[in-house]
C-alpha positions, 0 to 999 in steps of 0.5 A: 152686110157686116162690116167688121173692125178688127183685124188679125194685124190690127190685134197684133198692132194693140197686142205689142202696144199694151206689152209694151205699156204694161210695164210702165207703173206708176212711180213717185213725182210721175215717174215710170217703174221701167226706165227708157234704155228698158223700154227701147230694149224691150222694143229692139228684143220684140222687133228681132223676134219678129225678124227671126220669125218671119225668116223662119216663116219664109224658110218653111215655105222656100223649103217646102215643109209650110205651104202657108205663103200668105203667113209667111208675107204677112210675118215678113210685111209685119216684121218690115214695118216693126224695122222701118218704125224703129228706125223713124223713133231713132231717126227722131231721137238722134233729131232731138239729140242733135238738138239739144247738143246745138244748144247754147247755154 
């Protein structure tokens, strides 16, 4: 019995992590080549792309153009997880911002 340690979803997560971090190049004094705003824009656009791709796959299954129900459901779940992760990042950023605002100088 052979146990497979890789799955398509794990490979997709690893690939998306590599695509997010591949743009970061160390600069002078440890500064990164890509700013935080650019990284967030890239992450949001990637999540939006996943949402659109999932919508297209689900629409194709609903209209009968495709019979890949499993692929459509996987794409939908992946987009949902991506959105949930983005909301958690937003919540953490807002909590950090609130902590900074409440600091006494």
